[in-house]
C-alpha positions in Angstrom: 54.7 28.1 -19.5 55.7 27.3 -23.1 52.3 25.8 -24.1 50.4 29.1 -23.1 52.8 31.2 -25.0 52.5 29.1 -28.1 48.7 29.1 -27.7 48.6 32.9 -27.4 50.8 33.5 -30.4 48.7 31.1 -32.5 45.6 33.0 -31.4 47.1 36.2 -32.6 48.1 34.7 -36.0 44.8 33.0 -36.4 43.0 36.3 -35.8 45.0 38.0 -38.4 44.5 35.3 -41.0 40.7 34.7 -40.2 39.8 38.6 -40.1 37.7 39.1 -43.4 37.5 42.8 -42.5 34.3 44.8 -42.5 31.2 43.2 -41.2 27.9 44.8 -40.7 27.8 47.3 -37.9 25.0 46.7 -35.2 23.8 48.9 -32.6 25.4 48.5 -29.2 23.7 45.6 -27.4 22.6 44.0 -30.6 25.6 41.7 -31.2 25.5 38.0 -30.7 28.7 36.2 -29.9 29.0 32.6 -31.0 31.7 30.6 -29.3 32.4 27.1 -30.2 34.7 24.3 -29.1 35.9 22.4 -32.3 37.6 19.1 -32.6 39.7 19.3 -35.8 41.2 16.2 -37.5 42.5 15.1 -40.9 40.5 12.6 -42.8 40.3 11.3 -46.4 36.5 12.2 -46.6 35.9 15.3 -44.3 32.4 16.2 -43.3 31.1 19.7 -44.1 32.1 22.1 -41.4 29.5 23.5 -38.9 27.3 26.2 -40.3 29.1 29.0 -38.3 32.5 28.1 -39.7 31.5 27.3 -43.3 32.6 30.8 -44.4 36.1 30.3 -42.7 36.7 26.6 -43.4 39.5 27.3 -46.0 41.2 29.7 -43.7 41.1 27.3 -40.7 42.5 24.5 -42.9 45.3 26.8 -44.0 46.2 28.1 -40.5 45.6 24.9 -38.5 46.4 22.2 -41.1 43.2 20.2 -40.5 40.5 19.4 -43.1 37.7 18.4 -40.8 36.0 20.5 -38.0 33.5 19.0 -35.8 31.5 21.1 -33.2 31.8 19.7 -29.7 29.8 22.4 -28.1 28.6 25.8 -28.8 27.0 28.9 -27.3 25.1 31.9 -28.7 25.0 34.8 -26.4 23.2 38.1 -27.0 25.5 40.8 -25.6 23.2 43.4 -23.8 25.3 44.0 -20.8 28.7 45.7 -20.4 30.1 42.5 -18.8 29.4 39.0 -19.8 30.2 35.4 -18.5 29.4 32.0 -19.6 30.5 28.5 -19.8 30.5 25.9 -22.6 30.4 22.6 -20.5 31.6 19.5 -22.0 32.1 15.9 -20.9 35.9 16.1 -21.1 36.5 19.8 -21.9 34.9 23.1 -20.8 35.4 26.7 -22.0 34.9 29.5 -19.5 34.4 32.9 -21.1 34.3 36.3 -19.4 34.5 39.6 -20.9 33.5 43.2 -21.3 32.5 45.7 -23.8 35.3 48.1 -24.5 33.5 50.2 -27.1 30.4 50.0 -29.2 31.8 47.3 -31.3 34.8 45.8 -29.5 35.1 43.3 -26.6 37.9 42.0 -24.6 37.5 38.3 -23.5 39.3 36.2 -21.0 39.1 32.5 -22.0 40.0 29.5 -19.9 40.0 25.9 -21.4 39.6 23.1 -18.8 40.2 19.4 -19.2 38.2 17.8 -16.6 38.8 20.1 -13.7 42.4 21.1 -14.7 43.2 24.4 -16.4 44.8 23.8 -19.8 44.9 27.2 -21.3 44.2 30.8 -20.2 44.4 33.7 -22.6 42.8 37.0 -23.6 41.3 37.9 -27.0 40.1 41.2 -28.4 37.0 40.8 -30.7 34.8 42.8 -33.0 32.2 42.2 -35.6 33.4 40.5 -38.7 36.7 39.5 -37.2 36.5 36.0 -35.6 39.4 34.7 -33.5 40.5 30.9 -33.3 43.1 29.5 -31.3 44.6 26.0 -30.6 43.8 24.1 -27.7 45.5 20.8 -26.7 45.9 17.8 -28.8 43.2 15.4 -28.3 42.8 11.7 -29.5 43.8 11.9 -33.2 43.4 15.7 -33.6 43.3 19.0 -31.9 40.9 21.2 -30.0 40.3 24.6 -31.5 38.3 27.4 -29.9 36.5 30.0 -32.1 34.6 33.2 -31.1 32.7 35.2 -33.6 30.5 38.3 -33.2 27.6 38.2 -35.3 
C-alpha cells in the first residue's frame, strides 16, 4: 500500500534528521521510553511544544513542516524486560507498541496506529538512547498526526 511505504520512508528520514547523536548511556533495564501521539498544525501563534519535544521542535518543524505540536496522549515506560508491549489509547486514535531489546542500548519496535478500530499504519523502528524517531500518521482535521518514540 502506497501510504505505508511513504510513512516508512518518512520515519527513516525523520530518524536521521532528529538524531542528535550521543546521549547518556544507562545500564540495561534503566531506560525509559517515552511515546507520544502528536497533533501537528500550522498556526500564526503556536503554543510551546510538549516538554519532551522542546529540544526537537526546530527539527520537527523542518522535517514535517508544522509549527505547533500538541500532545494527544503519551506513555512513559521503564524498560526492564526483554520484551515490551503497551497501548496509547485515544478517543479517535490509538497506538499499539511492541518491541524487544536487541542489545544493551538498542530496541526494535513494531508500531500500529489505529483510527477507531481500523489499522492505518504498521511499521518497525529501531531505537536507541539519544536518537528519537518520529513518523507521520494520517492527516487529521487541519493537521497531521505524528508519532514520536524517545529513549531517555
